[in-house]
Backbone as numpy.savetxt, mean C-alpha at the origin, in Angstrom:
# Nx Ny Nz CAx CAy CAz Cx Cy Cz
-2.33 -17.05 -13.74 -1.65 -15.89 -13.14 -2.19 -14.63 -13.36
-2.45 -13.78 -12.55 -2.79 -12.39 -13.04 -1.85 -11.53 -13.31
-2.05 -10.18 -13.91 -1.14 -9.61 -14.54 -0.36 -8.92 -13.09
-1.13 -8.70 -12.02 -0.29 -8.02 -10.98 0.77 -9.06 -10.16
0.02 -10.38 -10.11 1.05 -11.34 -9.63 2.32 -11.56 -10.71
2.22 -11.63 -11.97 3.29 -11.70 -12.80 4.19 -10.63 -12.61
3.76 -9.45 -12.64 4.61 -8.06 -12.49 5.22 -7.98 -11.05
4.63 -8.58 -10.10 5.30 -8.46 -8.69 6.44 -9.51 -8.78
6.17 -10.68 -9.44 7.37 -11.76 -9.49 8.63 -11.19 -10.12
8.29 -10.68 -11.33 9.04 -9.63 -12.18 9.96 -8.79 -11.26
9.35 -7.97 -10.45 9.94 -6.82 -9.70 10.69 -7.67 -8.56
9.98 -8.42 -7.83 10.65 -8.95 -6.70 11.44 -10.04 -6.64
11.58 -10.68 -8.08 12.41 -11.72 -8.24 13.86 -11.34 -8.27
14.04 -10.03 -8.79 15.45 -9.64 -8.88 15.94 -8.95 -7.63
15.16 -8.98 -6.66 15.80 -8.34 -5.32 16.01 -9.69 -4.63
17.37 -9.85 -4.20 17.77 -11.04 -3.22 17.26 -10.76 -1.87
16.39 -11.54 -1.47 16.00 -11.35 0.06 15.98 -12.71 0.63
15.66 -12.61 2.24 15.19 -13.94 2.70 13.85 -14.30 2.63
13.13 -13.31 2.03 11.50 -13.58 2.08 11.29 -14.28 0.86
10.30 -15.35 0.60 9.81 -15.88 -0.42 8.83 -15.06 -1.05
8.49 -15.44 -2.16 7.40 -14.69 -3.12 6.07 -14.73 -2.45
6.06 -15.94 -1.68 4.36 -16.13 -1.10 4.42 -15.13 0.09
5.27 -14.75 0.64 5.50 -13.99 1.94 5.17 -12.47 1.54
5.85 -12.12 0.25 5.61 -11.02 -0.22 4.22 -10.69 -0.49
3.42 -11.59 -1.36 2.27 -11.61 -1.69 1.36 -11.60 -0.51
1.62 -11.85 0.79 0.91 -11.59 1.72 0.93 -10.16 2.50
2.31 -9.84 2.37 2.57 -8.49 2.86 2.05 -7.23 2.12
2.11 -7.20 0.79 1.81 -6.14 0.15 0.30 -5.91 0.07
-0.65 -6.65 0.14 -2.11 -6.30 0.42 -2.17 -5.58 1.85
-1.41 -6.04 2.66 -1.46 -5.39 4.15 -1.06 -3.97 4.26
0.14 -3.74 3.48 0.69 -2.47 3.16 -0.14 -1.61 2.62
-0.91 -2.08 1.51 -1.74 -1.28 0.96 -3.08 -0.84 1.67
-3.50 -1.78 2.09 -4.76 -1.50 2.98 -4.46 -0.58 4.09
-3.18 -0.61 4.91 -2.85 0.39 5.85 -2.67 1.88 5.25
-1.93 1.67 4.23 -1.64 3.20 3.35 -3.21 3.76 3.32
-4.02 2.85 2.51 -5.18 3.53 2.49 -6.14 3.91 3.57
-5.96 3.25 4.69 -6.55 3.46 5.91 -6.01 4.93 6.46
-4.56 4.96 6.75 -4.25 6.16 6.95 -4.51 7.48 6.15
-4.63 7.20 4.93 -4.83 8.35 4.17 -6.39 8.63 4.20
-7.38 7.81 4.34 -8.74 7.93 4.71 -8.71 8.64 5.98
-8.03 8.42 6.91 -8.34 8.78 8.39 -7.60 10.36 8.23
-6.55 10.56 7.52 -6.12 11.96 7.44 -7.02 12.83 6.69
-7.68 12.16 5.64 -8.58 13.04 4.89 -10.01 13.57 5.44
-10.63 12.48 6.50 -11.85 12.64 6.96 -11.67 12.90 8.46
-10.69 12.50 9.38 -11.00 12.95 10.77 -9.84 13.89 11.24
-8.86 14.16 10.43 -7.53 15.03 10.90 -7.74 16.35 9.78
-8.75 16.58 9.21 -8.89 17.69 8.10 -8.40 18.96 8.74
-7.63 19.77 8.06 -7.39 21.03 8.67 -8.45 21.97 8.75
-8.60 22.80 9.71 -9.78 23.64 10.12 -9.75 24.79 9.11
-10.63 25.20 8.32 -10.51 26.23 7.43 -11.04 27.33 7.97
-10.60 28.56 7.58 -11.15 30.07 8.00 -12.47 30.32 7.02
-13.23 30.94 7.98 -14.31 31.49 7.49 -14.37 32.72 6.33
-14.86 32.92 5.28 -14.94 33.80 4.30 -15.57 35.22 4.84
-15.00 36.18 5.05 -15.89 37.36 5.51 -16.58 38.21 4.11
């Protein structure tokens, strides 16, 4: 078991939920990839227009 899996079991094991730990391990990478995608989109495609220095 990797360190990330171990700590995720410690964190999410104390939270009572209807989801199993296997479902959390599937949702968490999707969440991380979507956050990374949206941050890259904001950085490269929706950058603020800067004024030219005179």
